[in-house]
VOBA-1610 file (N, C-alpha, C; in pm, whole numbers, padded with zeros to 5 digits, always signed):
BEGIN
Met-01180-01183-07290Met-01252-01149-07185Met-01244-01256-07042Asn-01316-01364-07126Asn-01349-01461-07001Asn-01204-01517-06980Glu-01100-01516-07085Glu-00954-01596-06997Glu-00923-01504-06914Gln-00933-01390-06941Gln-00879-01289-06849Gln-00955-01280-06684Met-01065-01279-06708Met-01145-01315-06597Met-01125-01442-06520Asn-01087-01569-06579Asn-01047-01666-06550Asn-00895-01660-06455Asp-00843-01596-06562Asp-00684-01550-06505Asp-00690-01484-06373Asn-00779-01418-06348Asn-00777-01325-06215Asn-00818-01406-06130Lys-00935-01501-06136Lys-00969-01609-06048Lys-00861-01704-06008Arg-00791-01780-06096Arg-00671-01841-06053Arg-00581-01750-05968Met-00551-01643-05995Met-00464-01554-05902Met-00479-01561-05729Pro-00361-01606-05675Pro-00375-01614-05549Pro-00419-01499-05479Lys-00467-01490-05374Lys-00533-01378-05276Lys-00417-01271-05242Ser-00258-01355-05187Ser-00207-01257-05166Ser-00135-01168-05299Asn-00137-01241-05405Asn-00048-01162-05511Asn-00193-01012-05548Gln-00326-01103-05511Gln-00410-00959-05572Gln-00403-00844-05457Ser-00356-00878-05298Ser-00345-00774-05217Ser-00249-00697-05218Glu-00108-00785-05275Glu+00017-00691-05321Glu+00005-00602-05413Ala-00093-00640-05527Ala-00106-00554-05629Ala-00178-00446-05624Glu-00293-00478-05528Glu-00415-00361-05504Glu-00321-00262-05410Ala-00255-00349-05266Ala-00225-00221-05179Ala-00036-00249-05161Pro+00027-00189-05261Pro+00195-00155-05233Pro+00241-00154-05089Asp+00372-00217-05067Asp+00382-00174-04905Asp+00426-00034-04903Ile+00378+00038-04780Ile+00472+00185-04791Ile+00560+00198-04692Pro+00668+00270-04733Pro+00805+00263-04651Pro+00822+00322-04518Val+00804+00257-04428Val+00802+00325-04272Val+00925+00486-04282Gln+00882+00561-04221Gln+00962+00712-04234Gln+01054+00656-04098Glu+01152+00625-04085Glu+01253+00665-03960Glu+01239+00817-03872Glu+01274+00781-03751Glu+01259+00919-03714Glu+01386+00971-03722Lys+01375+01129-03752Lys+01512+01170-03785Lys+01613+01183-03671Gln+01699+01132-03618Gln+01792+01118-03501Gln+01880+01282-03473Phe+01882+01337-03411Phe+01933+01480-03391Phe+02042+01456-03298Ser+02173+01548-03301Ser+02291+01499-03214Ser+02246+01615-03121Pro+02339+01599-03028Pro+02285+01651-02877Pro+02323+01797-02904Val+02418+01852-02995Val+02430+02020-03009Val+02293+02090-03064Thr+02254+01978-03173Thr+02128+02043-03254Thr+01981+02038-03155Glu+01953+01939-03025Glu+01876+01944-02963Glu+01863+02050-02842Ser+02019+02096-02828Ser+02023+02184-02717Ser+02003+02321-02757Ile+02022+02323-02915Ile+01955+02471-02963Ile+01854+02493-02979Gln+01763+02334-03055Gln+01628+02376-03051Gln+01537+02401-02901Gln+01610+02349-02788Gln+01561+02344-02638Gln+01589+02486-02603Phe+01720+02565-02582Phe+01761+02645-02513Phe+01828+02765-02581Gly+01845+02738-02726Gly+01852+02852-02814Gly+02036+02872-02817Gln+02090+02787-02742Gln+02255+02793-02749Gln+02300+02652-02767Thr+02455+02607-02778Thr+02480+02523-02799Thr+02512+02437-02694Gln+02539+02497-02572Gln+02537+02443-02474Gln+02498+02455-02357Ser+02440+02380-02236Ser+02353+02472-02148Ser+02435+02436-02048Pro+02407+02511-01927Pro+02505+02488-01825Pro+02449+02373-01728Ala+02561+02260-01748Ala+02472+02146-01624Ala+02596+02108-01517Ser+02578+02121-01399Ser+02649+02067-01318Ser+02597+02025-01187Glu+02650+01946-01111Glu+02587+01927-00984Glu+02563+02048-00869Ser+02486+02034-00825Ser+02468+02161-00704Ser+02393+02122-00623Asn+02416+02195-00516Asn+02337+02130-00359Asn+02202+02271-00324Ile+02204+02330-00441Ile+02118+02423-00445Ile+01997+02421-00548Phe+01882+02385-00501Phe+01759+02370-00610Phe+01704+02481-00633Cys+01682+02539-00775Cys+01622+02621-00823Cys+01464+02627-00856Met+01412+02682-00831Met+01228+02667-00858Met+01177+02835-00892Thr+01133+02783-01017Thr+01075+02946-01071Thr+00943+02963-01055Ile+00857+03039-01013Ile+00717+03087-01035Ile+00678+03195-01140Ile+00640+03178-01203Ile+00623+03241-01305Ile+00475+03245-01392Gly+00463+03381-01443Gly+00282+03377-01501Gly+00179+03389-01380Gln+00075+03323-01433Gln-00019+03362-01314Gln-00060+03183-01243Val-00022+03224-01109Val-00058+03061-01040Val-00190+03021-01080Glu-00161+02878-01124Glu-00295+02833-01149Glu-00362+02711-01034Gly-00462+02760-01027Gly-00514+02688-00913Gly-00632+02524-00962His-00767+02576-00914His-00806+02456-00909His-00884+02421-01053Leu-00883+02539-01115Leu-00957+02591-01293Leu-00856+02593-01355Ile-00839+02515-01488Ile-00727+02546-01560Ile-00768+02640-01632Leu-00642+02744-01667Leu-00635+02862-01760Leu-00648+02832-01902Pro-00667+02903-01963Pro-00660+02929-02107Pro-00507+02867-02176Pro-00511+02807-02255Pro-00412+02750-02320Pro-00271+02871-02334Gln-00298+02958-02364Gln-00233+03117-02433Gln-00163+03150-02294Asn-00207+03133-02159Asn-00205+03216-02080Asn-00022+03149-02010Lys+00079+03222-01972Lys+00175+03160-01915Lys+00123+03117-01759Thr+00133+03024-01696Thr+00092+02970-01595Thr+00191+02876-01501Thr+00174+02880-01366Thr+00278+02794-01272Thr+00149+02725-01220Lys+00156+02622-01228Lys+00059+02537-01147Lys+00108+02457-01013Tyr+00032+02437-00913Tyr+00048+02443-00753Tyr+00049+02257-00765Glu+00022+02241-00822Glu+00029+02068-00803Glu+00165+02028-00892His+00222+02105-00970His+00376+02059-01002His+00471+02117-00915Ile+00426+02258-00829Ile+00532+02293-00706Ile+00568+02182-00592Ile+00406+02175-00578Ile+00440+02088-00444Ile+00507+01948-00429Pro+00468+01892-00533Pro+00595+01759-00545Pro+00720+01792-00526Gln+00753+01925-00575Gln+00900+01947-00633Gln+00963+01975-00500Leu+00878+02054-00397Leu+00935+02070-00277Leu+00958+01971-00172Val+00845+01900-00180Val+00870+01748-00116Val+00971+01679-00146Ala+01018+01692-00291Ala+01155+01628-00355Ala+01245+01682-00268Ala+01280+01837-00315Ala+01400+01861-00257Ala+01419+01895-00106Glu+01312+01886-00029Glu+01297+01831+00119Glu+01397+01706+00149Gln+01337+01606+00081Gln+01380+01497+00153Gln+01512+01423+00057Asn+01532+01537-00016Asn+01707+01494-00098Asn+01826+01584-00039Pro+01909+01447+00016Pro+02001+01494+00145Pro+02129+01568+00057Lys+02125+01573-00078Lys+02180+01683-00173Lys+02194+01803-00187Ile+02055+01853-00179Ile+02000+01962-00172Ile+02005+02076-00018Glu+02087+02138+00004Glu+02089+02206+00124Glu+02059+02337+00140Gly+01997+02406+00015Gly+01922+02519-00017Gly+01842+02544-00080Ile+01740+02622-00155Ile+01661+02669-00259Ile+01630+02784-00279Leu+01612+02801-00417Leu+01644+02915-00464Leu+01495+02960-00524Ile+01423+03048-00541Ile+01281+03078-00580Ile+01288+03189-00656Ile+01286+03165-00809Ile+01280+03320-00870Ile+01156+03301-00917Leu+01082+03407-00842Leu+00932+03493-00863Leu+00921+03634-00970Asn+00862+03551-01057Asn+00767+03681-01145Asn+00673+03620-01199Thr+00545+03684-01107Thr+00431+03646-01133Thr+00330+03774-01113Val+00218+03717-01181Val+00080+03853-01200Val+00004+03830-01060Gly+00009+03696-01002Gly-00072+03685-00908Gly-00146+03515-00955Gly-00265+03532-00901Gly-00348+03407-00952Gly-00460+03336-00824Asp-00479+03209-00876Asp-00563+03166-00728Asp-00515+03192-00608Val-00574+03225-00488Val-00572+03277-00364Val-00510+03170-00293Glu-00590+03061-00286Glu-00592+02935-00197Glu-00431+02879-00228Ala-00447+02849-00384Ala-00311+02787-00432Ala-00188+02887-00412Gly-00183+02993-00424Gly-00072+03056-00375Gly-00033+03047-00243Leu-00168+03051-00146Leu-00119+03025+00018Leu-00047+02901+00018Ala-00109+02806-00041Ala-00066+02662-00054Ala+00133+02631-00065Ile+00135+02737-00208Ile+00265+02742-00230Ile+00388+02768-00085Ala+00321+02876-00063Ala+00371+02974+00033Ala+00391+02889+00168Glu+00273+02849+00250Glu+00318+02741+00371Glu+00401+02635+00348Met+00407+02590+00209Met+00523+02512+00183Met+00645+02560+00207Ile+00678+02679+00129Ile+00819+02718+00157Ile+00845+02767+00258Ala+00740+02792+00344Ala+00756+02866+00516Ala+00800+02713+00608Ser+00762+02608+00542Ser+00755+02460+00663Ser+00881+02412+00582Leu+00958+02478+00514Leu+01071+02381+00458Leu+01188+02382+00615Ser+01277+02277+00634Ser+01375+02286+00719Ser+01485+02346+00638Lys+01513+02362+00531Lys+01625+02390+00482Lys+01619+02542+00442Pro+01735+02604+00443Pro+01733+02760+00405Pro+01707+02780+00256Thr+01608+02895+00251Thr+01538+02926+00116Thr+01566+03069+00130Val+01548+03112-00012Val+01612+03264-00077Val+01486+03251-00177Thr+01426+03422-00184Thr+01313+03410-00282Thr+01365+03566-00326Val+01346+03553-00459Val+01414+03691-00563Val+01310+03734-00664Val+01248+03871-00606Val+01173+03869-00706Val+01200+03983-00847Ile+01172+03898-00927Ile+01259+03953-01077Ile+01121+04002-01167Gly+01113+04117-01177Gly+01001+04198-01312Gly+00887+04196-01172Gly+00798+04126-01121Gly+00677+04137-01028Gly+00658+04051-00980Gly+00636+04060-00828Gly+00516+03978-00732Gly+00420+04035-00704His+00309+04016-00749His+00224+04094-00751His+00080+03971-00670Ser+00005+04053-00602Ser-00116+04028-00588Ser-00078+03865-00474Ile-00143+03778-00511Ile-00091+03675-00420Ile+00069+03645-00402Gly+00122+03670-00520Gly+00276+03651-00507Gly+00332+03718-00405Val+00281+03819-00333Val+00337+03838-00217Val+00351+03760-00080Pro+00224+03688-00049Pro+00267+03598+00019Pro+00400+03494-00014Ile+00365+03469-00137Ile+00509+03375-00139Ile+00644+03413-00170Ala+00657+03557-00195Ala+00776+03625-00157Ala+00835+03630-00046Val+00736+03656+00035Val+00783+03664+00193Val+00817+03566+00281Ala+00759+03435+00195Ala+00734+03308+00285Ala+00902+03261+00309Ser+01007+03251+00227Ser+01166+03212+00240Ser+01207+03264+00334Thr+01373+03169+00401Thr+01412+03242+00506Thr+01433+03377+00499Tyr+01498+03462+00346Tyr+01546+03583+00322Tyr+01501+03565+00182Ser+01421+03710+00174Ser+01357+03781+00038Ser+01471+03884-00008Leu+01437+03885-00126Leu+01518+03946-00221Leu+01428+04062-00335Ile+01437+04178-00395Ile+01362+04209-00508Ile+01464+04308-00553Ala+01447+04287-00723Ala+01512+04335-00804Ala+01489+04472-00821Gly+01621+04569-00869Gly+01597+04739-00813Gly+01454+04769-00896Ser+01434+04700-01006Ser+01324+04770-01119Ser+01201+04654-01099Ala+01206+04597-00969Ala+01050+04527-00996Ala+00979+04555-00903Thr+00855+04555-00892Thr+00757+04582-00783Thr+00640+04505-00796Met+00587+04539-00654Met+00490+04437-00633Met+00360+04489-00582Thr+00269+04475-00642Thr+00101+04507-00628Thr+00031+04456-00475Ile+00006+04554-00431Ile-00105+04494-00314Ile-00201+04527-00315His-00311+04479-00283His-00474+04526-00324His-00565+04380-00254Pro-00684+04434-00212Pro-00804+04328-00143Pro-00787+04250-00257Ile-00907+04113-00181Ile-00891+03994-00226Ile-00980+04042-00326Arg-00994+03992-00509Arg-01129+03974-00566Arg-01131+03865-00614Met-01267+03855-00669Met-01351+03743-00660Met-01445+03697-00843Asn-01429+03645-00913Asn-01471+03642-01052Asn-01580+03533-01054Gly-01657+03514-01180Gly-01784+03407-01190Gly-01859+03430-01102Leu-01956+03362-01043Leu-02092+03362-00980Leu-02061+03398-00842Val-02109+03526-00803Val-02104+03603-00652Val-02212+03613-00624Ile-02277+03520-00501Ile-02399+03549-00421Ile-02406+03627-00332Gly-02520+03780-00380Gly-02514+03870-00264Gly-02561+03853-00152Val-02511+03771-00055Val-02538+03772+00095Val-02450+03784+00158Pro-02481+03839+00299Pro-02386+03866+00423Pro-02255+03766+00396Gln-02288+03633+00384Gln-02197+03527+00423Gln-02070+03523+00336Thr-02117+03574+00180Thr-02020+03572+00093Thr-01917+03671+00119Phe-01938+03775+00190Phe-01840+03889+00199Phe-01723+03869+00350Glu-01841+03766+00418Glu-01765+03736+00537Glu-01673+03639+00509Tyr-01685+03539+00403Tyr-01591+03459+00343Tyr-01449+03533+00280Met-01477+03646+00228Met-01393+03711+00170Met-01317+03811+00260Glu-01376+03839+00350Glu-01264+03919+00451Glu-01219+03785+00515Lys-01309+03683+00573Lys-01184+03582+00606Lys-01043+03551+00591Met-01066+03521+00390Met-01016+03479+00331Met-00866+03615+00320Gln-00917+03716+00323Gln-00849+03831+00314Gln-00764+03849+00453Glu-00815+03841+00541Glu-00740+03790+00696Glu-00610+03702+00703Arg-00629+03607+00620Arg-00573+03472+00613Arg-00421+03544+00568Val-00465+03605+00427Val-00327+03679+00327Val-00286+03729+00418Val-00345+03852+00502Val-00273+03947+00587Val-00217+03884+00727Arg-00282+03783+00741Arg-00174+03731+00892Arg-00082+03641+00833Phe-00050+03596+00723Phe+00076+03503+00656Phe+00182+03611+00649Val+00111+03736+00564Val+00235+03813+00524Val+00314+03905+00628Thr+00237+03924+00754Thr+00262+03988+00849Thr+00370+03910+00949Ser+00296+03814+00952Ser+00408+03711+01014Ser+00520+03630+00958His+00538+03688+00826His+00695+03592+00762His+00738+03739+00755Ser+00710+03868+00777Ser+00805+03982+00725Ser+00804+04066+00839Asn+00868+04185+00786Asn+00875+04268+00903Asn+00756+04403+00897Ile+00662+04360+00823Ile+00605+04508+00773Ile+00457+04472+00865Ser+00439+04619+00927Ser+00272+04609+01013Ser+00149+04561+00970Glu+00077+04526+01039Glu-00038+04500+00998Glu-00119+04644+00954Asp-00092+04724+01040Asp-00151+04855+00976Asp-00104+04908+00847Met+00041+04906+00873Met+00103+04965+00745Met+00047+04842+00593Phe+00053+04768+00617Phe-00002+04658+00505Phe-00159+04631+00458Lys-00250+04661+00547Lys-00348+04722+00559Lys-00388+04842+00497Glu-00292+04947+00517Glu-00340+05084+00430Glu-00245+05086+00293Leu-00179+04978+00249Leu-00125+04993+00096Leu-00250+04914+00038Met-00282+04812+00112Met-00415+04736+00052Met-00521+04829+00026Phe-00569+04926+00106Phe-00678+04959+00070Phe-00656+05120+00001Lys-00518+05164-00034Lys-00518+05280-00103Lys-00609+05316-00223Thr-00671+05435-00270Thr-00688+05443-00375Thr-00614+05614-00421Gly-00657+05551-00567Gly-00594+05622-00635Gly-00447+05651-00703Glu-00383+05520-00665Glu-00280+05504-00720Glu-00275+05405-00886Leu-00359+05315-00845Leu-00388+05200-00929Leu-00503+05244-01010Asn-00449+05231-01171Asn-00537+05235-01210Asn-00718+05153-01208Arg-00829+05235-01217Arg-00952+05148-01209Arg-00911+05038-01116Asp-00846+05076-00971Asp-00863+04933-00866Asp-00813+05031-00744Ile-00846+04908-00620Ile-00803+04954-00491Ile-00646+04902-00452Gly-00541+04970-00426Gly-00449+04889-00395Gly-00314+04991-00438Thr-00183+04923-00412Thr-00092+05021-00393Thr+00044+04938-00473Ala+00134+04986-00571Ala+00190+04947-00658Ala+00333+04957-00615Val+00410+04860-00533Val+00480+04893-00441Val+00637+04855-00477Gly+00738+04978-00561Gly+00860+04960-00564Gly+00954+04911-00505Ser+01068+04859-00564Ser+01166+04786-00454Ser+01224+04880-00321Ala+01244+04962-00374Ala+01286+05070-00252Ala+01171+05094-00124Asp+01078+05056-00174Asp+00979+05070-00064Asp+00974+04941+00004Ala+00925+04872-00085Ala+00928+04734+00010Ala+01044+04665+00075Val+01140+04763+00056Val+01237+04732+00196Val+01200+04780+00281Lys+01175+04971+00268Lys+01157+05045+00380Lys+01030+05011+00488Tyr+00925+04959+00399Tyr+00798+04882+00491Tyr+00818+04738+00523Gly+00983+04732+00524Gly+00977+04621+00591Gly+00936+04454+00485Leu+00852+04484+00389Leu+00783+04358+00299Leu+00911+04274+00269Met+01028+04317+00213Met+01165+04270+00190Met+01263+04260+00241Asp+01341+04213+00292Asp+01448+04235+00331Asp+01548+04311+00285Ala+01571+04317+00141Ala+01688+04402+00069Ala+01663+04370-00062Val+01739+04475-00148Val+01743+04495-00270Val+01863+04417-00345Gly+01817+04345-00452Gly+01887+04246-00502Gly+01843+04170-00603Gly+01974+04058-00684Gly+01947+04023-00781Gly+02033+03866-00760Ile+02056+03788-00867Ile+02074+03680-00842Ile+02217+03629-00762Gly+02315+03715-00814Gly+02437+03704-00726Gly+02405+03689-00601Gln+02358+03804-00545Gln+02328+03850-00386Gln+02256+03707-00328Ala+02133+03695-00397Ala+02057+03558-00362Ala+02153+03428-00307Ile+02221+03432-00441Ile+02310+03289-00430Ile+02459+03293-00319Ala+02503+03449-00278Ala+02565+03452-00162Ala+02493+03431-00041Gln+02379+03515-00064Gln+02332+03494+00090Gln+02257+03348+00110Leu+02229+03232+00041Leu+02215+03128+00047Leu+02318+03021+00085Asn+02423+03075+00047Asn+02534+03003+00059Asn+02547+03040+00197Lys+02563+03142+00274Lys+02573+03198+00396Lys+02480+03085+00493Leu+02313+03095+00452Leu+02251+03022+00531Leu+02265+02895+00535Met+02325+02850+00432Met+02347+02677+00430Met+02464+02656+00542Gly+02603+02721+00527Gly+02714+02757+00566Gly+02650+02727+00752Asp+02583+02879+00779Asp+02523+02834+00934Asp+02472+02761+00975Lys+02401+02683+00876Lys+02333+02582+00940Lys+02396+02455+00954Arg+02536+02433+00841Arg+02615+02349+00896Arg+02709+02352+01020Gln+02722+02480+01017Gln+02780+02490+01152Gln+02701+02443+01273Ser+02569+02481+01287Ser+02492+02448+01380Ser+02478+02322+01411Met+02489+02222+01267Met+02488+02084+01288Met+02581+02044+01338Gln+02701+02076+01315Gln+02822+02048+01360Gln+02792+02029+01507Ala+02800+02171+01537Ala+02793+02230+01714Ala+02700+02128+01779Gly+02581+02075+01721Gly+02453+01993+01798Gly+02520+01792+01790Gly+02615+01821+01705Gly+02628+01637+01718Gly+02579+01608+01590Tyr+02507+01644+01511Tyr+02382+01631+01423Tyr+02492+01615+01295Thr+02440+01484+01187Thr+02481+01501+01054Thr+02393+01470+00958Gln+02362+01535+00838Gln+02251+01507+00735Gln+02287+01417+00673
//
């Protein structure tokens, strides 16, 4: 017994550590082929990839503002959209911007910020409402140069709503009224709908369940002057190509080069 203990003492420390903690083989990361990665990401063997002069931007789910929404919510973050619009405006290869809209609404000021950004672009823009362009999605939909709405899509127009802590003082209601006027002013100045008609749709009762407002279908949206036409992606790209061609001609006629 004593001899075994002496042998352990004479054993070098390195040998002791090797005996106590054997090396664990490092697992190498699996390398997937491009086809496998494409199936995992897009559900198909190939994804369309080509150089285009049109930048496509999607605004889906709920427009997220200054507060982070729960992770199960499908959201569009305005701090992601604004840099994309700036980059598209600065890129000389991009001549037009296509905006696909399917949103339930969201933060009022974030939605207005996106709408103002779209309206201030110097390049032609076309918006397509697919599914729905509700609430604060309405100003975003009308902010472009030309706006389309799919045949089955709808747009919900309703007054400003607040959640969280509300202080019951006159200043709170004045603030809500001023914010509502900002939305009304933007929509009426970027579409052909009149202020009286828009407010009539906004304050209509009996059409929405447990709420005030109106769900406007595609044909009515065009009839009221809210949207320019009923159509989908094909019509949107055709209209955008026409607007880009008109801009090229005007720039050539004026002696400017892009």
